C-alpha positions as CSV (number, residue, x, y, z in Angstrom):
1,M,0.0,0.0,0.0
2,H,1.2,3.5,-0.7
3,C,0.2,7.2,-0.2
4,R,-2.3,8.5,-2.7
5,R,-0.6,11.9,-2.8
6,C,3.2,11.2,-2.8
7,Q,3.3,7.4,-3.4
8,S,5.4,6.8,-0.3
9,Q,5.1,3.5,1.5
10,R,6.0,5.0,4.9
11,L,2.5,4.9,6.4
12,I,1.4,5.0,10.0
13,P,-1.8,3.2,10.9
14,Q,-4.1,5.4,13.0
15,E,-6.2,4.1,15.9
16,K,-9.9,3.3,15.4
17,K,-12.4,4.7,17.8
18,Q,-14.7,1.7,17.2
19,Q,-13.8,-1.8,16.0
20,N,-16.0,-1.5,12.8
21,D,-14.5,1.8,11.7
22,N,-12.5,1.9,8.4
23,C,-8.7,1.7,8.6
24,V,-7.0,5.1,8.4
25,F,-3.4,5.8,7.6
26,R,-1.1,8.9,7.8
27,C,1.8,9.3,5.4
28,Q,5.1,10.0,7.2
29,E,6.5,11.8,4.1
30,C,3.7,14.4,3.3
31,G,1.2,14.0,6.2
32,Y,-1.7,13.0,4.0
33,I,-4.4,11.1,5.9
34,F,-6.5,8.6,4.0
35,S,-8.6,5.5,4.2
36,P,-7.7,2.9,1.5
37,A,-10.4,1.6,-0.8
38,T,-9.3,-2.0,0.0
39,T,-8.7,-3.8,3.3
40,V,-6.3,-6.7,3.6
41,K,-7.7,-9.6,5.7
42,V,-5.0,-10.5,8.2
43,D,-5.9,-14.2,8.4
44,T,-6.1,-14.9,4.6
45,G,-4.1,-12.0,3.0
46,E,-7.0,-11.4,0.7
47,D,-7.9,-7.9,-0.6
48,T,-11.5,-7.0,0.0
49,K,-13.2,-4.0,-1.5
50,T,-14.8,-1.8,1.2
51,R,-15.7,1.4,-0.6
52,T,-16.5,2.4,-4.1
53,T,-15.9,6.2,-4.0
54,E,-13.0,8.3,-2.7
55,V,-13.7,10.4,0.4
56,Q,-12.7,14.0,0.5
57,S,-11.7,15.7,3.7
58,G,-14.1,18.4,5.0
59,Y,-11.4,20.0,7.2
60,L,-10.7,23.7,6.5
61,A,-7.8,25.4,8.2
62,Q,-8.6,28.8,9.7
63,S,-6.1,31.6,9.4
């Protein structure tokens, strides 16, 4: 898996608030935060499609 913005593979998994939440990662290179469109099942190694559309951040920085 790699960052959608800079293609780096240096990703930090973020904690989930609830067990059923989507996996979220932060890129160590550019700081981009994203949730991948696929999830890898730990027990089988199989990729599973979890979402069909990209999610855009609604965060706006205030000056």
